[in-house]
N, C-alpha and C positions, 0 to 999 in steps of 0.2 A: 617646488619642485614637486613632482609626485613620488612619494614615499610607501615601500611596503616593510611595516614592522610584522616578523612571524615569529612565532614563541610555540611550543609544544606543550603546553598547559592549559587547562580550562578558564574559559574566560568568567574571571570571576574578581572582582575588583579587592574583595578582601585578600584574597593572595597575595604574597610577595611579589614574587615575578611579574604574574599578572596585573597586578598595581603597577608597577614601574612602566610594566610596555602603555597600559592605556594611559597612564598621567602624561606621558612623554609622546604619544599621539594626538590627544588634546593640547598640549601646548606646542606643536608644530603647527596643528591646525589653526590657531590663536595667530599663530605667525605668518600666516598666508599659504600653509604647505598644504595639500592634497593627500592624507593618507588615508591607506587600508591598515588594519590589524587582521590576522589572520592567529586562531587559535589553535588548541588541540583540535573540536569536533568540525569547525570550519575544516580542516584537510582532510580529516579521516571520518568517512563517513560511518564507520561502523567499529565495533571497540577491536582494539590490536588483539590479535592470534600468536605468538605466545606474548602475553602483556608485555612480559621483559625485554620483547624487540620493540616494545610502542615508540620511541625516541628515535630508531632507525628508520622506521615505518614511514614517523611524520617527515623526517628528514628527506628521505625521498621524495613522496608525493609534493611535498611544499616544491623541492626540486623541479618536479617537471612540471607543477602549474606557473611556476617562475619564467619555465623557457618555452612554455607556451604562451605565455601571456608578455614577453621578452620586450614589447614596445609602448607596456603600461604605466613602466617606473622608470626614473631616472634612476635611483638607487631603491637596494635593498638591504631592510637591518636584519637580520637574522641572530636568533642568540643561539648562544653557545648550550648545548651540543649540535642545535638543531641546523648549522649553516653547514658539515659538516660534509655533505650531500652535495650540494649546489657549489661549494669549494671545488671540491673535488673535479668534479665535471668543467668547473670552468678553466682549471687547471689543465687537466689533460685532455679533455675534448676540445678546448677550445670552441663551443657552438658563437655564432657570428650574432652581434646585438645584443647581445643579452645585460643587463645591468649592473654597473661593480658592487659589491658586497662590502658592508660594516658588520663587522662582528660586535655583540653586546654580549660580554659575559659578566657574572655577579661576582664567584669565587674560583677558589683554586683547587681544583681535585688531587692534588696531592698533598696539601694540607689537611683536605675531607680524610684521604688512604693513612695517612699518618697517623691523626687523631682517631679514628675508629680503631685503629692495629692497634696503639696503645691500650684502649677499653677492653677490645676484646681479651688484651692477655690479662687483664682485671674482671674478665667474666661478664662485662655489662653490656656488651653489644655479641648479641648471640647469633646474629644475623650477618654478622664479621668475619666470619672463621674462614680457612683458609680457600675453601672453592668458591666462595664470593670475595673475596680479595684478585683470586686468580680473574672472577670474570669482570668483575668491577677495571680491573689493569688492562683486560685484552678487547672488552666492549667499551664500557665508558669512556677509560683514559683514551682510549683510541679515536673517540670522537669528537673528543674535547679537542686533542692534539692536530687534527685536521681540520677543525673549524678556523682553530686560531695560524694555522701556517696558512691556508689558502684565502685568508679573510685580505681585502685591500687596508682597511684600515680597519681599527677595533677600539671599544671605549668597554675599560674594565673597573667595577666600583669598589673595588680594596687595591692598597697601593701593593701590597704585598703581591696579589694576584699579577698585578700587572707588572711589576717589575719580574716574574718570572716568565708571563707570557713572552714578553721583550728578549728576557736573556735567555731560556731556554730555545726559542725557537730562532733566535737567531734574526729576529725583525728590525727594518732600518728603524732608529731613534725618528718617533715622532709617528710612526704608522700606526702606534696601538699609545692612546694616553687614559689618563686616567679621570674617569668622569663617576661621581659619586652618585648616590641615589640622592632624590629630595624629601621634600616635607609639603601638606595645604598648608595654606593660611589657616586654614580651618581649626587648625589645633594650637593656634595660639592664642595664650587667654592668660587672665592675670590668675594669680594661685595664693592662696592663706595656708602659710608654712604653720601654724602655729598648732601645738600638738594635741589630738583629739583621741579617743578611745570609740572602739578597739581603732589601734592604731593598722593603717590598711598596705598591705604590701601588695604589689602585680608583677604578676610574670604573663606577657601577650605571645602566642609562638605553640608550633603542634608541638605534641607532645614524645619528643624524641630524643635517643641516646644521643646522639652530635648537638642537641641544644642545652646539653647539661642537665637533664632535668635530674638524675639520681641525685647530682650536689646539692640542686635546689629542697628536693626532699631529705636531705639530711640536713643539709643547714637550716633548714626550717624549722627542725624537731628541735637543734641547739638553741636555738631564739625562741622556742616556745617555752622551754626549760626553763628559760631564765624571767622570761615575760609575758603572762598570762593574757595580756591585754593586745598581742600582737594575734593579727589576723592575713591570710592571703588569699589572693584571688589569681586563680588561672583561668585564663579567657583566651579565646579562639583556639583551641588545642586542638578539636576537629576528635576529640574523643571523650567516649562515655562520662560520666562522672565518675562510676564506679570505678572504670578503669585506671584513671589517676589518681583517685584518694588509694588505689590499693601500692602505689609508692610512697606512700606515707603511714608511718609507724599507727597505729590504731587508737593510741590515745589523745591523738591531734589531728584527727581526719575532719572532724565539728569545726575544727578554725579555717577548714582549706573548702572555699567555692571554687564550682566549677563552673563555668559558662562554655560550654563546648563551641559553641558558633555567637558570632556577635555581627551585627549590620554594620556597614562602613561608615554610616552616617551615625553611629550611637558611638562610635570610637571615642570621641573629643568628652564624651559623659564620662566613661570608664576611666579616663587617665584623671578627670576632675577628679572624681570620687577617690580615689587613692593616694597615698601618701608617699611612699618609694617604690620605683622599678627597680626589679631584680631582674636580670637578663644572662643568665651564666654558661650562654653557650661556649660550643667547644670549639665549633666552625661554622662563619659565614660567609657571606659576600658582604652588602651593609646592608642591616634589617631595617628595615621601614619602621618597626614599630621602634625599635631605640629611638629611631630619629622625632617621630611622632610623641613618646616621651617627654623626650627634650626641647621640642617646641612649645608641650605644655607647662615647663616649667617645675617637670620632676626631678627629682633629685635620682641619679642613678647609679646602680650599682653594677660593672658586667667588668667579660675579660679580657687580658689582654693578648688576644689574638683576634685575627682575620680583619675586617674593616672598623671593629668595635675601635680601635686604637685608632682607628685615623681620624675618628671625630671626638671619645673623648679623652684629656687629658686629665691626667690625674690629681686629684685636689684643687681641681681648678673648675672644670664643669661637670664633675662627676669623678667614680670612684671606681680605679680598678684595681683586680685581684686575678690573682695567676689562673688558670684554666685548671678545671678537674680539682679544686682545692677548696674542700665544703671548711675546714675552721678559719680560712682567709675569708670565704664569703659573708658567713657569719658574722665573724668580725666586722666587718666592713658594712655592714646593714644596721648591724647593731651600734655600731658610732654613729650611725643619722640618724637613729632612733631616736639616741640620747642628745642630740642637740639641736634644735630649732637655728640656731643662727647658722649651723653649715649645711643645715636644709637647703635653707634662706638662700645661701651664697651660693652652694652647686647650681641649686635649679635657677637663679638668674641668670648664671654665665653660661646654663645649657642653653634656656632660650634664645641669649643673645647671640651664641654659636651658630643653631638652627636659622637666625635668619640671612645666614649666606648659602642655606642648602635648600630655600625656596624653589620649585619647579621650575620658574619661570628662569631662573637664574642658572640651574641646572643641565635644562634642553637649552640653552644658547649653545655649552657645550658640544652637547651631541648634537645640533646643528650644524655648527661648523664644520665636524668631522663628516656627515653628511655631506654639505656641500664641495670639502675638500677632494669624497669619493666621485662624487658627480661631475666634477669636472673635471678628471682623472679621465671620465670617460668610460663608453661600453666596451666589451672585450669585440676586434671586428675580425 
């Protein structure tokens, strides 16, 4: 098949959503398909003005290009929300000969809105006041709505968002499917679980409210008060060291290391040099960093939210805690710090679990959906 994958983010393999698209493209090409990938800079020649309409501009330009090149592809895989314009054009205008549309979506905007509204009530999400909540509902949620409604088929990376998409939009069973994200073979490695000093915790991800960073900082404060040998690394956050450390109490800032950017090739060694992966996010799709940490054999602590609980079973291959709960997060990490046996057991099971999530296995599921869409035919 000739396949187009389009997503309105920069072409950066270190980023989560872009990494998903690039890994799927690589595996589809290995399976004999011809794949083109369009990223933000491929479609928008200059920065969008105003910036807040960038997603809509990308969706519009991508739809224009697909219609102009309608015979170049057997199927197009547009990540939500950027499929909203193309899907709507096909549904309303019925242009002839255009390829079928498969939507890929990472997470639930409904979950995001709810989580951030709760955080705003606590004074912890200043950018999600009533004006931004209204804008989010009118603009972002509407784009997601039309991306889902107008897709021929869909692949959603966590079960909560998959069920929401099928039921809320009354989609025919089987049209939208659960397709988790995957992990590369380079992350699988043997691990030594023996205690060492200092004991190193690791968080990998952007430094945002929705990632639960306030609770990470607070829980690390509790842990540091009890154990002077515990250190934390914040990697791949995209923020300056000063900005990240300002979230922590002054007395413990010298025990926090900040690495704003880590090249993809160096990530396996980052996981290997740390002991426990801590990921307190409030809302996600299915985070690649969590899958990578588990593949490396790290014992993980994360929350009972979104895609995390699709892959982590509490006390089997990791520890789950309620989101936005500082004391429970600290208690779970402390439990792991105090038991070599527990770290070893959970780490081994995490790695075994990830053997089912390698990119070749996951892309096979996406390939099946793309094939069904292509067989379903073009709009004539």
